[in-house]
C-alpha positions in Angstrom: -1.0 22.8 -53.9 -4.3 23.1 -55.8 -7.3 21.5 -54.2 -10.1 22.2 -56.6 -11.3 19.9 -59.3 -10.3 21.2 -62.8 -10.1 20.3 -66.4 -6.8 20.4 -68.1 -7.5 24.0 -69.2 -8.3 24.9 -65.5 -5.0 23.4 -64.4 -3.1 25.3 -67.2 -4.7 28.5 -66.2 -3.9 28.1 -62.5 -0.3 27.0 -63.0 0.4 29.6 -65.6 -1.1 32.3 -63.4 -1.2 32.8 -59.6 -0.3 29.2 -58.7 2.8 29.1 -60.8 4.0 32.5 -59.9 3.7 31.7 -56.3 5.9 28.7 -56.6 8.5 30.7 -58.6 8.5 33.5 -56.0 9.0 31.0 -53.1 11.4 28.7 -55.1 14.2 28.8 -52.5 12.0 28.1 -49.6 10.2 25.2 -51.3 13.5 23.8 -52.5 14.6 23.5 -48.8 11.3 22.1 -47.5 11.0 19.5 -50.3 14.7 18.4 -50.5 14.1 15.3 -48.4 11.7 14.0 -51.1 14.2 14.8 -53.8 16.7 12.7 -51.9 14.2 9.9 -51.5 13.6 9.8 -55.2 17.2 9.8 -56.2 18.0 7.0 -53.7 15.1 5.0 -55.3 16.3 5.5 -58.9 17.9 2.6 -60.7 21.7 2.9 -60.8 22.3 3.7 -64.5 24.7 6.5 -65.2 23.7 6.4 -68.9 20.0 6.5 -68.2 17.5 8.9 -69.7 15.1 10.2 -67.0 11.8 12.1 -67.3 10.8 14.3 -64.3 7.0 14.9 -64.4 5.6 18.0 -63.0 9.2 19.3 -62.6 8.2 22.7 -61.4 11.2 25.0 -61.1 13.6 22.2 -61.8 15.2 21.4 -58.4 14.7 17.6 -58.8 15.5 17.6 -62.5 18.9 19.3 -61.9 19.7 17.0 -58.9 19.0 13.9 -61.0 21.2 15.3 -63.8 24.0 15.7 -61.3 23.5 12.1 -60.2 23.6 10.8 -63.8 26.7 12.7 -64.9 27.6 13.4 -68.5 26.6 10.0 -69.8 22.9 10.4 -68.9 20.2 12.9 -69.4 17.2 14.2 -67.5 14.3 16.0 -69.0 11.6 17.9 -67.0 8.1 18.5 -68.1 5.6 20.9 -66.6 2.4 22.7 -67.7 3.6 26.0 -66.1 5.4 28.5 -68.2 6.6 30.5 -65.2 8.0 27.5 -63.6 9.6 26.1 -66.7 11.2 29.5 -67.3 12.6 29.5 -63.8 13.8 25.9 -64.2 15.7 26.8 -67.4 17.3 29.8 -65.6 18.3 27.5 -62.7 19.8 24.9 -65.1 21.8 27.6 -66.9 23.1 29.0 -63.5 24.2 25.6 -62.3 25.6 24.4 -65.6 23.3 21.4 -65.6 22.9 19.3 -68.8 19.1 19.1 -68.8 16.2 19.9 -71.0 12.7 21.1 -70.2 9.4 20.7 -72.0 6.5 23.1 -71.5 3.5 20.7 -71.9 0.8 18.7 -70.2 2.3 15.3 -69.6 -1.1 13.7 -70.0 -1.3 14.8 -73.6 2.3 15.5 -74.8 3.5 13.3 -77.7 6.7 12.0 -76.1 9.0 9.9 -78.2 8.0 6.3 -77.7 10.3 4.3 -75.3 12.6 7.4 -74.9 13.1 7.1 -71.1 14.6 4.5 -68.8 13.0 6.0 -65.7 10.1 8.3 -65.0 10.0 10.2 -61.7 7.9 12.8 -60.0 8.0 14.6 -56.7 4.4 15.6 -56.0 3.7 16.3 -59.7 1.3 13.6 -60.7 -1.8 14.3 -58.6 -3.2 17.0 -60.8 -4.1 15.1 -64.0 -7.8 15.4 -65.1 -7.6 11.8 -66.4 -4.9 10.0 -64.5 -5.2 6.7 -66.3 -4.8 8.4 -69.7 -1.8 10.4 -68.2 0.0 7.3 -66.9 -0.7 5.4 -70.1 1.0 8.2 -72.0 4.0 8.1 -69.6 4.0 4.2 -70.0 4.4 4.6 -73.8 7.3 7.0 -73.2 9.2 4.5 -71.1 11.2 1.7 -72.6 10.3 -1.9 -71.9 11.6 -2.8 -68.5 11.9 0.8 -67.4 10.9 2.2 -64.0 8.4 4.6 -62.6 9.1 6.2 -59.2 7.1 9.0 -57.6 6.1 10.5 -54.3 2.5 11.5 -53.5 0.8 12.7 -50.4 -1.3 10.4 -48.3 -4.5 11.8 -46.8 -5.2 15.1 -45.0 -5.7 13.3 -41.7 -2.1 12.1 -41.9 -0.8 15.6 -42.9 -2.3 18.0 -40.4 0.3 20.6 -41.1 -0.9 20.9 -44.8 -4.4 21.7 -43.7 -3.8 23.9 -40.7 -4.0 27.2 -42.6 -7.3 26.5 -44.3 -8.9 25.0 -41.1 -7.9 28.1 -39.2 -8.9 30.5 -41.9 -12.2 28.9 -42.8 -14.4 31.0 -40.5 -12.9 34.2 -42.0 -12.7 33.1 -45.6 -16.1 31.3 -46.2 -15.3 30.7 -49.9 -12.3 28.6 -49.5 -12.5 25.6 -51.8 -13.4 22.2 -50.3 -11.1 19.3 -50.7 -12.8 16.3 -52.3 -11.4 12.8 -52.4 -10.1 11.6 -55.8 -10.3 15.0 -57.5 -7.2 16.6 -59.0 -5.2 18.2 -56.2 -2.7 17.7 -53.4 -4.5 14.6 -51.8 -5.8 13.1 -55.1 -3.7 10.0 -54.5 -4.5 9.6 -50.8 -6.3 6.2 -51.5 -3.5 3.7 -52.2 -6.0 1.3 -53.8 -7.0 3.9 -56.3 -3.4 4.6 -57.1 -2.8 0.9 -57.7 -5.9 0.7 -60.0 -4.8 3.7 -62.0 -1.3 2.3 -62.6 -2.6 -1.2 -63.5 -5.2 0.2 -65.9 -2.6 2.4 -67.6 -0.2 -0.5 -68.3 2.2 -0.5 -65.4 3.1 -3.7 -63.6 5.1 -4.7 -60.5 3.4 -2.0 -58.7 4.7 -1.2 -55.2 3.1 1.4 -52.9 4.7 2.0 -49.5 4.0 4.6 -46.9 6.8 6.9 -45.9 6.9 9.5 -43.1 9.4 12.3 -43.8 10.6 14.9 -41.3 10.4 18.4 -42.8 11.3 21.9 -41.6 11.3 25.5 -42.6 12.5 28.6 -40.8 9.9 30.2 -38.5 10.6 33.6 -40.1 9.3 32.1 -43.4 6.1 30.7 -42.0 3.8 33.7 -42.8 5.2 34.0 -46.3 4.6 30.2 -46.7 0.9 30.2 -45.9 0.0 33.6 -47.4 1.5 32.7 -50.8 0.8 28.9 -51.2 -2.2 26.6 -50.7 -5.9 27.5 -50.5 -5.3 30.5 -48.1 -2.6 31.9 -50.4 -5.0 31.6 -53.3 -7.8 33.4 -51.4 -5.9 36.3 -49.8 -5.4 38.5 -52.8 -9.2 39.0 -53.0 -9.8 40.2 -49.5 -9.6 43.6 -47.9 -6.6 44.6 -45.7 -8.5 44.2 -42.4 -9.6 40.7 -43.3 -6.1 39.8 -44.4 -4.6 41.0 -41.2 -7.1 38.9 -39.2 -6.5 35.8 -41.3 -2.7 36.1 -40.9 -3.0 36.6 -37.1 -5.3 33.7 -36.7 -3.5 31.3 -39.0 -0.1 32.1 -37.5 -1.4 31.2 -34.1 -2.8 28.0 -35.4 0.7 26.8 -36.3 2.1 27.3 -32.8 2.2 23.6 -32.2 4.6 23.1 -35.1 7.0 25.8 -34.0 10.2 24.7 -32.2 12.4 27.7 -31.5 13.5 29.2 -34.9 12.1 26.3 -36.9 8.7 24.9 -38.0 8.8 21.2 -38.0 6.3 18.7 -39.3 6.0 15.1 -40.5 4.8 14.5 -44.1 2.8 11.4 -44.6 3.4 10.2 -48.2 3.4 7.2 -50.6 6.6 6.1 -52.3 5.3 4.5 -55.5 7.2 2.3 -57.8 6.2 0.3 -61.0 7.7 -1.3 -64.1 7.0 -0.9 -67.8 7.1 -4.7 -68.2 4.5 -6.4 -70.3 3.1 -9.5 -68.6 5.2 -9.0 -65.4 3.6 -10.4 -62.3 1.8 -7.6 -60.5 1.6 -7.1 -56.8 -1.8 -7.4 -55.2 -3.8 -4.3 -54.7 -3.7 -2.9 -51.2 -6.4 -4.3 -49.0 -7.4 -1.0 -47.4 -7.6 2.7 -48.3 -5.9 5.3 -46.2 -8.1 8.1 -47.6 -9.9 10.1 -44.9 
């Protein structure tokens, strides 16, 4: 959940270093937390058992493998990600589960996909980190056959996702060098403004654009909460560089800040997201751009 602006090289460095390693180490936890979004994407996919699907920003491969199960032996799902640690974990997962999938270690913004190779392009929170999103989605459009579909889930704004910013808000007085979230820059909330998302897709050649808000109930075990915020997000990025006394104070302060989300043995929160759809159809009638932004 990177929040800082970065070039493609910066993103590669982060996701091939601490960011990617943290996701691999917490793979099981994140699979459970993010499974409702995996299910949303699968439900939104066109029903084509012989389809070829590309999963962008596939991470450790949970969604890629789930889509492959949905397609069955007649179809194929490929995952692409910039992170070598996550792609390695994804390949190991696919081997364990006997899934017929393939994985590409590459930046989807730049990779030379075979033209018109995919019937559907999907992503679960994997498209908000592009340095040049118009260029990236144009590249994905070229990789999609005429009439093919785009489906992805992205976060709405921080104000609609208080759980996601609780740790950094609580830790800020103790960690003064925490990165500042900036609208429209690569990171978790880069697609908070639905009007901007519409413009990006239209400029990159997609049509029949549909952007709908979805609110998704999520949960994780309370016993995993400290591991969650000390390994992931801005606080997780900052903690390795502080002394033990500061770390202990941050953990105590941040854990208390999450009390409002704790219900017994579970931590529960609502994720405010966009479900985005589009078509790779030349000359198709486009939907009007949203009239208002939801960015904070």
